[in-house]
MMTF fields as JSON, N, C-alpha, C and O atoms, coordinates in Angstrom:
{
  "mmtfVersion": "1.0.0",
  "mmtfProducer": "UNKNOWN",
  "numBonds": 323,
  "numAtoms": 324,
  "numGroups": 81,
  "numChains": 1,
  "numModels": 1,
  "chainsPerModel": [1],
  "groupsPerChain": [81],
  "chainIdList": ["A"],
  "bondAtomList": [4, 2, 8, 6, 12, 10, 16, 14, 20, 18, 24, 22, 28, 26, 32, 30, 36, 34, 40, 38, 44, 42, 48, 46, 52, 50, 56, 54, 60, 58, 64, 62, 68, 66, 72, 70, 76, 74, 80, 78, 84, 82, 88, 86, 92, 90, 96, 94, 100, 98, 104, 102, 108, 106, 112, 110, 116, 114, 120, 118, 124, 122, 128, 126, 132, 130, 136, 134, 140, 138, 144, 142, 148, 146, 152, 150, 156, 154, 160, 158, 164, 162, 168, 166, 172, 170, 176, 174, 180, 178, 184, 182, 188, 186, 192, 190, 196, 194, 200, 198, 204, 202, 208, 206, 212, 210, 216, 214, 220, 218, 224, 222, 228, 226, 232, 230, 236, 234, 240, 238, 244, 242, 248, 246, 252, 250, 256, 254, 260, 258, 264, 262, 268, 266, 272, 270, 276, 274, 280, 278, 284, 282, 288, 286, 292, 290, 296, 294, 300, 298, 304, 302, 308, 306, 312, 310, 316, 314, 320, 318],
  "bondOrderList": [1, 1, 1, 1, 1, 1, 1, 1, 1, 1, 1, 1, 1, 1, 1, 1, 1, 1, 1, 1, 1, 1, 1, 1, 1, 1, 1, 1, 1, 1, 1, 1, 1, 1, 1, 1, 1, 1, 1, 1, 1, 1, 1, 1, 1, 1, 1, 1, 1, 1, 1, 1, 1, 1, 1, 1, 1, 1, 1, 1, 1, 1, 1, 1, 1, 1, 1, 1, 1, 1, 1, 1, 1, 1, 1, 1, 1, 1, 1, 1],
  "groupList": [{"groupName": "UNK", "atomNameList": ["N", "CA", "C", "O"], "elementList": ["N", "C", "C", "O"], "formalChargeList": [0, 0, 0, 0], "bondAtomList": [1, 0, 2, 1, 3, 2], "bondOrderList": [1, 1, 2], "singleLetterCode": "X", "chemCompType": "L-PEPTIDE LINKING"}],
  "groupTypeList": [0, 0, 0, 0, 0, 0, 0, 0, 0, 0, 0, 0, 0, 0, 0, 0, 0, 0, 0, 0, 0, 0, 0, 0, 0, 0, 0, 0, 0, 0, 0, 0, 0, 0, 0, 0, 0, 0, 0, 0, 0, 0, 0, 0, 0, 0, 0, 0, 0, 0, 0, 0, 0, 0, 0, 0, 0, 0, 0, 0, 0, 0, 0, 0, 0, 0, 0, 0, 0, 0, 0, 0, 0, 0, 0, 0, 0, 0, 0, 0, 0],
  "groupIdList": [1, 2, 3, 4, 5, 6, 7, 8, 9, 10, 11, 12, 13, 14, 15, 16, 17, 18, 19, 20, 21, 22, 23, 24, 25, 26, 27, 28, 29, 30, 31, 32, 33, 34, 35, 36, 37, 38, 39, 40, 41, 42, 43, 44, 45, 46, 47, 48, 49, 50, 51, 52, 53, 54, 55, 56, 57, 58, 59, 60, 61, 62, 63, 64, 65, 66, 67, 68, 69, 70, 71, 72, 73, 74, 75, 76, 77, 78, 79, 80, 81],
  "secStructList": [7, 2, 2, 2, 2, 2, 2, 2, 2, 2, 2, 2, 2, 2, 2, 2, 2, 2, 2, 2, 2, 2, 2, 2, 2, 2, 2, 2, 2, 2, 2, 2, 2, 2, 2, 2, 6, 7, 7, 1, 2, 2, 2, 2, 2, 2, 2, 2, 2, 2, 2, 2, 2, 2, 2, 2, 2, 2, 2, 2, 2, 2, 2, 2, 2, 2, 2, 6, 6, 7, 7, 7, 7, 4, 4, 4, 1, 7, 7, 7, 7],
  "xCoordList": [0.873, 0.045, 0.848, 0.511, 1.983, 2.785, 3.488, 3.652, 3.847, 4.505, 3.525, 3.976, 2.162, 1.301, 1.13, 0.966, 1.157, 1.026, 2.201, 2.019, 3.462, 4.607, 4.526, 4.84, 4.108, 4.115, 3.012, 3.141, 1.893, 0.852, 1.366, 1.084, 2.189, 2.771, 3.809, 3.859, 4.557, 5.602, 4.803, 5.038, 3.798, 3.055, 2.42, 2.414, 1.87, 1.181, 2.236, 2.109, 3.309, 4.412, 4.919, 5.288, 4.962, 5.361, 4.267, 4.597, 3.096, 1.969, 2.014, 1.898, 2.207, 2.148, 3.366, 3.278, 4.481, 5.749, 5.509, 5.866, 4.936, 4.546, 3.541, 3.674, 2.547, 1.586, 2.29, 2.07, 3.146, 3.913, 4.833, 5.02, 5.478, 6.285, 5.27, 5.618, 4.142, 3.307, 2.84, 2.76, 2.501, 2.045, 3.154, 2.948, 4.419, 5.509, 5.844, 6.278, 5.682, 5.85, 4.915, 5.31, 3.61, 2.629, 2.879, 2.649, 3.328, 3.721, 4.981, 5.052, 5.92, 6.987, 6.518, 6.887, 5.678, 5.093, 4.401, 4.557, 3.661, 2.903, 3.876, 3.717, 4.934, 5.889, 6.57, 6.756, 6.911, 7.656, 6.62, 7.004, 5.467, 4.402, 4.185, 4.079, 4.143, 3.905, 5.217, 5.103, 6.376, 7.657, 7.637, 8.065, 7.14, 7.151, 6.145, 6.238, 5.174, 4.075, 3.985, 2.987, 5.153, 5.192, 6.109, 7.045, 5.911, 6.913, 7.265, 8.201, 6.636, 7.006, 8.257, 8.263, 9.412, 10.62, 10.42, 11.151, 9.549, 9.279, 8.734, 9.191, 7.758, 7.103, 8.187, 8.279, 8.906, 10.155, 10.977, 11.329, 11.374, 12.159, 11.317, 11.874, 10.085, 9.284, 9.225, 9.376, 8.991, 8.981, 10.351, 10.414, 11.422, 12.609, 12.891, 13.306, 12.585, 12.688, 11.797, 12.207, 10.608, 9.571, 10.169, 10.233, 10.563, 11.033, 12.18, 12.083, 13.239, 14.258, 13.856, 14.331, 12.845, 12.457, 11.695, 11.931, 10.925, 10.24, 11.165, 11.068, 12.114, 13.02, 13.917, 14.331, 14.264, 14.903, 14.049, 14.54, 12.908, 11.917, 11.819, 11.958, 11.572, 11.405, 12.631, 12.566, 13.727, 15.063, 15.08, 15.413, 14.75, 14.879, 14.003, 14.425, 12.719, 11.651, 12.168, 12.105, 12.757, 13.422, 14.376, 14.438, 15.258, 16.475, 15.939, 16.484, 14.828, 14.253, 13.693, 13.933, 13.04, 12.375, 13.348, 13.17, 14.579, 15.637, 16.322, 16.639, 16.541, 17.145, 16.264, 16.771, 14.935, 14.034, 13.673, 12.79, 14.441, 14.281, 12.775, 12.148, 12.294, 11.037, 11.045, 11.475, 10.56, 10.705, 9.839, 8.707, 10.323, 9.606, 9.092, 9.923, 7.771, 7.244, 7.844, 8.307, 7.855, 8.498, 7.757, 8.408, 6.504, 5.909, 6.258, 5.963, 6.894, 7.348, 8.798, 9.253, 9.546, 11.01, 11.235, 10.531, 12.255, 12.54, 12.874, 13.408, 12.515, 12.737, 14.258, 14.905, 14.861, 16.209, 16.631, 15.95, 17.709, 18.255, 18.918, 19.378],
  "yCoordList": [-1.177, 0.028, 1.268, 2.213, 1.288, 2.382, 2.692, 3.824, 1.543, 1.688, 2.408, 3.317, 2.149, 2.619, 4.095, 4.824, 4.524, 5.92, 6.709, 7.884, 6.181, 6.805, 6.997, 8.068, 5.965, 6.28, 7.197, 7.849, 7.242, 8.227, 9.571, 10.507, 9.725, 11.104, 11.414, 12.57, 10.612, 10.955, 11.343, 12.417, 10.506, 10.924, 12.219, 13.003, 12.482, 13.824, 14.873, 15.809, 14.642, 15.79, 15.887, 16.988, 14.845, 14.951, 15.713, 16.566, 15.484, 16.083, 17.688, 18.573, 17.881, 19.413, 20.167, 21.356, 19.455, 20.002, 20.25, 21.326, 19.347, 19.476, 20.633, 21.401, 20.737, 21.862, 23.168, 24.086, 23.287, 24.462, 24.927, 26.13, 23.888, 24.158, 24.681, 25.632, 24.113, 24.587, 25.952, 26.721, 26.31, 27.641, 28.698, 29.774, 28.257, 29.178, 29.331, 30.416, 28.293, 28.411, 29.395, 30.245, 29.365, 30.292, 31.67, 32.587, 31.896, 33.204, 33.758, 34.959, 32.898, 33.331, 33.817, 34.862, 32.888, 33.366, 34.683, 35.514, 34.913, 36.13, 37.268, 38.331, 37.046, 38.108, 38.512, 39.69, 37.532, 37.804, 38.61, 39.669, 38.303, 38.817, 40.363, 41.277, 40.457, 41.904, 42.762, 43.945, 42.183, 42.878, 43.332, 44.442, 42.468, 42.584, 43.674, 44.24, 43.98, 44.903, 46.24, 46.961, 46.472, 47.897, 48.722, 48.235, 50.047, 51.028, 52.045, 52.814, 52.113, 53.082, 52.492, 51.324, 53.382, 52.88, 52.357, 51.421, 52.78, 52.259, 50.858, 49.941, 50.649, 49.321, 48.349, 47.19, 48.799, 47.935, 47.477, 46.298, 48.407, 47.935, 46.993, 46.006, 47.202, 46.327, 44.974, 43.977, 44.948, 43.487, 42.839, 41.61, 43.554, 42.975, 42.194, 41.037, 43.051, 42.494, 41.135, 40.107, 41.285, 40.219, 39.0, 37.877, 39.256, 38.075, 37.466, 36.269, 38.138, 37.657, 36.728, 35.622, 37.447, 36.761, 35.26, 34.221, 35.311, 34.168, 33.204, 32.011, 33.655, 32.648, 31.998, 30.86, 32.68, 32.015, 30.993, 29.92, 31.269, 30.287, 29.072, 27.927, 29.36, 28.2, 27.334, 26.133, 28.011, 27.232, 26.39, 25.207, 26.92, 26.231, 25.075, 24.0, 25.203, 24.01, 22.97, 21.794, 23.375, 22.359, 21.581, 20.377, 22.267, 21.619, 20.594, 19.513, 21.045, 20.277, 18.967, 17.878, 19.057, 18.0, 16.959, 15.743, 17.674, 16.833, 16.011, 14.839, 16.624, 15.984, 14.736, 13.708, 14.922, 13.863, 12.871, 12.024, 13.039, 12.127, 12.253, 11.265, 13.385, 13.521, 14.073, 15.211, 13.28, 13.81, 15.001, 15.054, 15.945, 17.19, 17.083, 16.907, 17.176, 17.195, 18.221, 19.255, 17.983, 18.907, 20.293, 21.331, 20.317, 21.659, 22.436, 23.631, 21.838, 22.569, 22.939, 23.653, 22.407, 22.585, 23.969, 24.407, 24.777, 25.96, 26.154, 25.282, 27.268, 27.559, 27.721, 28.261, 27.281, 27.38, 29.08, 29.908, 29.323, 30.771, 31.13, 32.262],
  "zCoordList": [0.087, 0.013, -0.031, -0.744, 0.773, 0.814, -0.637, -1.092, -1.234, -2.601, -3.419, -4.116, -3.467, -4.284, -4.09, -5.068, -2.977, -2.515, -2.901, -3.216, -2.916, -3.345, -4.853, -5.373, -5.535, -6.996, -7.484, -8.52, -6.703, -6.915, -6.645, -7.393, -5.498, -5.226, -6.261, -6.68, -6.673, -7.802, -8.949, -9.502, -9.398, -10.644, -10.536, -11.485, -9.387, -9.133, -9.355, -10.144, -8.585, -8.785, -10.227, -10.635, -11.004, -12.46, -13.188, -14.013, -12.961, -13.68, -13.345, -14.192, -11.94, -11.582, -12.194, -12.499, -12.362, -12.921, -14.376, -14.855, -15.114, -16.515, -16.744, -17.696, -15.862, -15.877, -15.721, -16.512, -14.71, -14.428, -15.529, -15.712, -16.352, -17.376, -18.54, -19.239, -18.716, -19.806, -19.635, -20.593, -18.337, -17.951, -18.195, -18.757, -17.687, -17.996, -19.368, -19.754, -20.223, -21.68, -22.175, -22.973, -21.747, -22.262, -21.839, -22.627, -20.669, -20.068, -20.912, -21.17, -21.312, -22.0, -23.52, -24.057, -24.059, -25.374, -25.279, -26.174, -24.266, -24.059, -23.872, -24.472, -23.004, -22.866, -24.177, -24.48, -24.893, -26.407, -27.112, -27.609, -27.224, -28.025, -27.665, -28.483, -26.345, -25.757, -26.073, -26.392, -25.983, -26.294, -27.764, -28.083, -28.645, -30.089, -30.467, -31.556, -29.574, -30.075, -29.292, -29.262, -28.668, -27.955, -28.61, -29.245, -28.508, -29.055, -27.926, -28.146, -26.799, -25.695, -25.02, -24.631, -24.873, -24.295, -23.011, -22.687, -22.174, -20.655, -20.836, -20.153, -21.743, -21.908, -22.516, -22.112, -23.384, -23.86, -22.87, -22.838, -21.935, -20.747, -19.891, -19.41, -19.672, -18.855, -19.387, -18.681, -20.718, -21.243, -21.351, -21.35, -21.442, -21.387, -20.078, -20.024, -18.974, -17.639, -17.52, -16.98, -18.068, -17.89, -18.705, -18.204, -19.868, -20.758, -19.939, -19.668, -19.518, -18.793, -17.547, -17.291, -16.812, -15.508, -15.967, -15.351, -16.925, -17.235, -17.854, -17.567, -18.737, -19.193, -18.175, -18.394, -17.011, -15.982, -15.264, -14.913, -15.059, -14.401, -15.331, -14.9, -16.645, -17.522, -17.737, -17.996, -17.617, -17.61, -16.305, -16.379, -15.16, -13.968, -13.982, -13.555, -14.472, -14.609, -15.443, -15.085, -16.703, -17.465, -17.017, -17.266, -16.264, -15.569, -14.495, -14.276, -13.861, -12.736, -13.396, -12.873, -14.402, -15.202, -15.649, -15.565, -16.217, -16.617, -15.512, -15.712, -14.369, -13.271, -12.817, -12.368, -12.975, -12.626, -13.707, -13.574, -14.821, -16.052, -16.538, -16.919, -16.506, -17.169, -18.531, -18.724, -19.57, -20.959, -21.215, -20.735, -21.944, -22.147, -23.579, -24.47, -23.884, -25.192, -26.072, -25.592, -27.313, -28.29, -28.177, -28.3, -27.96, -27.887, -26.719, -26.684, -25.698, -24.555, -24.49, -23.596, -25.515, -25.576, -26.041, -26.951, -25.436, -25.723, -27.376, -28.061, -27.786, -29.287, -29.472, -28.574, -30.59, -30.79, -30.901, -31.506, -30.285, -30.37, -31.588, -31.73]
}
């Protein structure tokens, strides 16, 4: 019984991590879009900071998934630089 609960906990943690990665990818796409569509210098600075912050979170989550040997779907992999 304990083994089943551990597996369930691990599966739940993996699902939550994948959901967090997907949300962060969406936030990153949104930040890029906002950056591409502003002309005001103050807003450009704002979105530069936002893109950088979300990129760092995204990288952290991808590394966490990698350490846990969780495969990342192609749709969530970062775009080539």
